[in-house]
N, C-alpha and C positions, 0 to 999 in steps of 0.2 A: 511340394506344390499340390500334389494330388490330395494329400490329407487336408490341406487348407481349403482346397476347392470343394471337397465333399463334406467339410465340417458342418455347414448349415443343414444339409440333409441328415447328418448324424444327430445333430441337436434336435431337429424336428422328430426324428425317430425316438430319441430318448424321452423327450417331453411327452410325446404321444403315448409311450408305454407306461409312464409313471401313473399310479392311481391318484385321483383327485386333481385339483386345479394346479397347473404349473405355469409360471411366468418367468421368462428370461429377460433381464434388464441389460442393455448394452452399457458401454463405458460411460456414456453421457447420461445414464439414468433413465433412458427411454425404453419402453416395452418393445423388445425385438421379437419375441416369440410368446405365444399364448396358446395352449392346447384347448380343445373344445370345452372341457369343464371350466377352464379359466375364463373363456369368452362368455360362457353361460352365467358365470358368477359376476364378472366385472363389466361385461358388455363387449359387443363386436367392434366397438370403436377404439379399443385400447391400444392397438398397434401404433407405434410411433409417438405415443403420449408419454409425458414424464410421469414417473411413479408418484410424484407429489400430487398430481391432478387425478390419478387413478385411485390411490390409496390415501385417504384423507385422515385416517385415524393416527393421532400422535403416538400411540403405543406401538404402531407398526413402523412409522417413519424413522424413529430413533435407531432401531437395530439395522435398518437398511442403510442409513448413513454410516453406521459403524462398519458395516460390511464393505462399503465403498472406500472409506477413508482410512480405516484401520485394519482391513482384511479380517474382521472378526465375524464368526458365525453367531447366530442368535435365533430367537423365536419370540413370538408375541401372540396373544389372543385378542380377537376382536369380534364384535357382534355385527352381523349383516342382517339388515331388516328388509324384507320384501313383502309388501302388503301388510298383513297383520302377523306375519311369521318372523320370529327372531331365530337366527342360526348362529351358533358359536363356532368360530373357526380358529384354528391354530396355524399360523404361518411360520414355516421354518426357512431361515434366510442363510444362504451359503455363498460366499465369494468363490468364484472359479479361478483356478490357477493351473499352470502347466500346459495350457492349450493355446492355440493361436488366438483364442478369444479371452485370454486372461484379462482380468479387470471387470468382467461381467459378473452379475449377481443372479443367482437362481432362487426363486421363491416357490415354495411348495405349500399349498393350502389343504388343510385336513378338517373335515367337519367333526367336531368333538362334542356336539350337542348331547348325544346319548351318553357319552362318558361323563360329561359334566352333570347331567341329570342323575346318573347312577351314583356318582360321588355324593351329590347333594342328598339323594335318598338315603345312602348309607349313613351319612352324618346325622340326618334327622332321625333315622332308626336308632342309632346308638344313643342319641340324646334322649329319645323317648324311653328306651329301655332303662337308661340310667335314672331318669326321673321316676319311672314306675318302681324301680327297686329301692331308690333312695327313700321314698315315702314310708314303706313298712320298716326299713332298716332304722330310720330315724326314730320311729315309734318304739321299736324294740330297744334301742339304746336308752330311750327315755324311761321305759318300764324297768330296765335293768338298774338304771341309776336310782329309781325310786325304791326298788327292792333292796338295794344296798344301803339305802338311807332311811327315809321316813318310815317305810313299811318293813324294816328289818325284823321287828318284833311284833308285827301285827298279822296273825294268821289269816284273818278275813281279807285284809288288803292284799296279802300274798296270793290268795286264791283268785281274787279279782284280776290282778295284774298278770298272773300266769295264764288265765283264760284269754286275756287280750293278746298276750304274746303268742299263744297258740294260734289265734285267729290270724295275726299278721304273718306268722311263719307259713300257715296254710296258703295264704294269699301269694306269698313269694313262690311257694312250691307250684301253685297253679300257673303263675306267670312263666316260670322256667319250663314247666311241662308244655305249655302252649307254644313257647318259643321253639322248643325242640321239635314239636309236631310240625310247626310251620316250616322249619328248616328242612325236615325230612321230606315234606310234600314238595317244596320248591326244588330240592335236589333231584327228585324223580319226576318232575313235571313234564319233561320231554319224552318220557317213556310211558306210553299208554298201557294200562292193565290189559292182560290177555285172557285171564281166567273168566269163565262164565259163572256168574253168580245170580242167585234169585233175590231181587230187591225186597220182595215180600218177607222172606225169611230174615233178612238183615234188619229190616224195619222192626220186626217183632223182637229180635235180640236186643236192639237198641232201646226199645221202649220198656222192656222188662224192669230194669232198675230205676226207671224214671217215675214209676207209679207212686212211690213213696214221696218223692220230691213234689209231685203234683198235688198229692193229698195234703201235704204240709202247707202248700201255698193256697189251698182251697180251690184248686183247678181240676178240671176233668179233661182227659185226653180221649177224643173220639177218633176212630179210624174208619177209612173207606178204602179197602184194599182188594185188588183182584186175586185170583187164585195163584197166579204166578207172574213174574216179570223178570225175564232173564236178560242180563246185559253183561258186557265185558267190564269187570270191576275189581277193585281192591276192596275186599270185604271189610277190613278194619277201617278204611277211610270212609266207606259209605256209612258204617255205624257211627263214625265221628260226625258226619254231616247231620244225620238224624238226631244225634244227641245234642249237638250245638244248637240246631234250629229249634228243637222242642224245648230244651232248657230255657232258651231265650223267651219263647212264647209263654212258658209257664211263669217265669220270673217277672217279665215286663208287661205281659198281656193279662195274665190271670184269667179267672172264669173258665170258659170253655175253649179248648184248643182242638182244632180240627186238623188231622193229618190224612191226606189222600194221596193215592198213587193211580195215575191214569195214563193210558197210552194215547198219543196224538199221532195222526196220520202223517203230518209233515210239519217240521219246524224250519222256518226260513233261514235262521242263523246256523242251525246244525245241518241244514240241507238234506233232511231226511226224517224218517219216523223217530219218535222219541218217547221215553217214559218221563212223565212229569210228576216229581215228588213235591207236594205242596204242604206247607205248614202255615196255618192261619190262626191268628188269635183275635179276640174281640176286645182288645184293650183300647187305650186312649188314642192310638195311632201315632204317627211320626210326621212332623212337618215335612212337606215335600222338598224343602230346601236341603234337608239333611240326607235324603234318600240316596243321591248319587255317591255320597262319601261313606256310607255305612260299612262298606267292605274294606275300607282303608285300615291299615294297622293303627291301633290305639285311638281310632276315632270313636268318640262317644257323644251321644246327644245330650245326656245328663251325666256328667262325670261323677258327681257325688253319689247319685243313685246307683250307677253301674258298679262302682267300687263297693258300695254297701251291699250289693247283691252278690259280690264275689267275682264280678266280671273282670277280665284282663284286657279287654279291648282288642282281642285277637281272634275271637271266635268266628266272626263272619269272614275275616281275611283267610282263615284256614278253610272254611267252606268254599270260598271263591276259588282258591288255588286247587283244592281237591277236584272241584267241578271241571276246571280247566285241564287238569291232568287226565280226566276221563273224556276229554274232548266235548264236554258239556258246558253249561253256563248257569250262572246264578241270576235270578231275576227278583227284584224287590219292588213291591207295590204297597203303598200305605196312604191312608187318608185320615186326617184328624177327626176323632170321634167315631171312626168306623173300623179301627183295628188295622193290622198289618198282615201281609201275605208274602212269605218267602218261598220261592220256587227254584228247585234245581232240576234241570233237564239233562237226562242221560241219553246218548244215542241208542236207539233200539237195534236189536239184531235185524238185519235186512230180511231174513227168512221168516220173521214172525208176522203174523197177520196184523194189520193195522186198522184202526177205526178212528174216525174224526171225533 
């Protein structure tokens, strides 16, 4: 008798301790218990109401009926809309047995929106990688078929197709290299670099091999650098930032590329002083509609031109994640006909003097 008398208190204690929203349905299918998260999700009025009036989604009602009539456990996903925000929930349904309250059904709601988004992102990422690799592989197979057929005895054609094959192989190599770089950056993103590095020295190291690329493109790289700029940084990753941003400016902007490094007294988002690394080109600019998506993986404004320039669509994504690992940020500004400006802000050492 004592167990039966105290059972409601025990059930309240259990439902209150469980994470997420929890609802207990009595034998008649009415809401007998609802913990605070469940009331926030479904409303304070749910107690005593039938589950049919509380949960109207058919995908949820069917497994609840199976729990009552066939004592079967189940689960279902449904979308809850509040205002303009959609939240995806997974409800796990369990018939209770072996208690004085046997015949009741327990519902546990879990917000799986982030899991669903992550799964969708992974699927999209795999699809993009597959597409990016399939294009050069298809070209290579076509060239091999030609070399084994019509061009078998034609030395000039062989040289031509071997050159094309080399280009496609290099393209795949760049893609794989960028994928590995992105993976390494993401794997270490939670760990902020601790080593003190001079940004000025790293910028000069990065620019040294780029002079020939700029010359071939008819571009000039001009710099405005202080004597020293010390931050906590991963040297190789900072060099990669400078390389990616400057190469992009040379390839797509052309003409004069300006690289500057300045200290600012306070950055609102970083909540402190920062070093501002800015790469600006005087190219045609980018439509503002594209700017918010430029750092997405495989996003390209002009796919044909990007591939023609050897781009993988991952360069700015790598820059963004490196900046985040350094607890900094990437800022992109562009205006049609006036060029583009890519800025990475690094938190400055607090003991350094600052200037606005």
